[in-house]
Kinemage of the C-alpha trace (Angstrom):
@kinemage 1
@onewidth
@group {chain A} dominant
@subgroup {mainchain}
@vectorlist {calphas} color= white
{ca met a 1} P 136.447 102.227 38.663
{ca leu a 2} L 138.512 103.565 35.783
{ca leu a 3} L 138.029 107.119 37.057
{ca ala a 4} L 139.320 106.139 40.519
{ca phe a 5} L 142.407 104.554 38.930
{ca phe a 6} L 142.991 107.660 36.793
{ca ile a 7} L 142.713 109.997 39.803
{ca asp a 8} L 145.087 107.783 41.810
{ca gln a 9} L 147.643 107.845 38.996
{ca cys a 10} L 147.402 111.645 38.694
{ca leu a 11} L 147.885 112.112 42.423
{ca gln a 12} L 150.910 109.803 42.426
{ca his a 13} L 152.563 111.828 39.684
{ca leu a 14} L 151.725 115.229 41.194
{ca asn a 15} L 152.281 114.642 44.916
{ca lys a 16} L 155.912 115.419 45.824
{ca arg a 17} L 155.728 113.691 49.217
{ca phe a 18} L 154.419 110.492 47.625
{ca gln a 19} L 157.287 110.590 45.142
{ca gln a 20} L 159.818 111.091 47.957
{ca ala a 21} L 158.319 108.180 49.904
{ca arg a 22} L 158.445 105.980 46.799
{ca val a 23} L 162.115 106.793 46.186
{ca lys a 24} L 162.960 106.109 49.827
{ca ser a 25} L 161.099 102.773 49.808
{ca gly a 26} L 162.842 101.566 46.676
{ca ser a 27} L 159.847 99.839 45.107
{ca leu a 28} L 156.104 100.284 44.977
{ca arg a 29} L 155.555 96.933 46.670
{ca ser a 30} L 157.763 97.944 49.590
{ca leu a 31} L 156.009 101.313 49.773
{ca trp a 32} L 152.531 99.740 49.884
{ca asn a 33} L 153.607 97.228 52.549
{ca thr a 34} L 155.092 99.982 54.706
{ca met a 35} L 152.013 102.173 54.215
{ca leu a 36} L 149.755 99.306 55.276
{ca ser a 37} L 151.889 98.631 58.359
{ca phe a 38} L 151.781 102.283 59.410
{ca ile a 39} L 148.024 102.433 58.881
{ca tyr a 40} L 147.582 99.384 61.127
{ca leu a 41} L 150.020 100.562 63.827
{ca leu a 42} L 149.638 104.343 63.960
{ca glu a 43} L 146.776 106.794 63.975
{ca ile a 44} L 147.178 108.525 60.622
{ca pro a 45} L 144.669 111.374 60.063
{ca asn a 46} L 145.359 111.889 56.334
{ca phe a 47} L 147.577 110.828 53.457
{ca glu a 48} L 149.916 113.817 53.755
{ca thr a 49} L 150.743 112.737 57.303
{ca leu a 50} L 151.215 109.171 56.081
{ca tyr a 51} L 153.659 110.305 53.398
{ca glu a 52} L 155.564 112.478 55.907
{ca thr a 53} L 155.778 109.484 58.256
{ca leu a 54} L 157.098 107.299 55.430
{ca ile a 55} L 159.761 109.863 54.563
{ca asp a 56} L 160.838 110.473 58.177
{ca pro a 57} L 159.565 107.595 60.352
{ca pro a 58} L 159.244 108.048 64.109
{ca val a 59} L 161.766 106.446 66.429
{ca phe a 60} L 160.293 104.037 68.948
{ca lys a 61} L 162.298 103.433 72.113
{ca ile a 62} L 161.682 100.292 74.078
{ca asn a 63} L 163.105 100.204 77.564
{ca ala a 64} L 164.401 96.786 78.464
{ca val a 65} L 163.817 95.640 82.010
{ca ser a 66} L 166.788 93.802 83.454
{ca arg a 67} L 166.244 91.308 86.213
């Protein structure tokens, strides 16, 4: 368990995309909540793609139907 925590901490400090996503989110709590939302809503193949999506999120267009 301690080894997993150590590896996670190292990756957070070394991964530039993670650092960019953290800065953009403002706080770690906000970052984790957004990451969890994206994981639930989108098909994310790996963490690099997740970080890229956090940095530059996709735009979803919803067409309203008028009656």
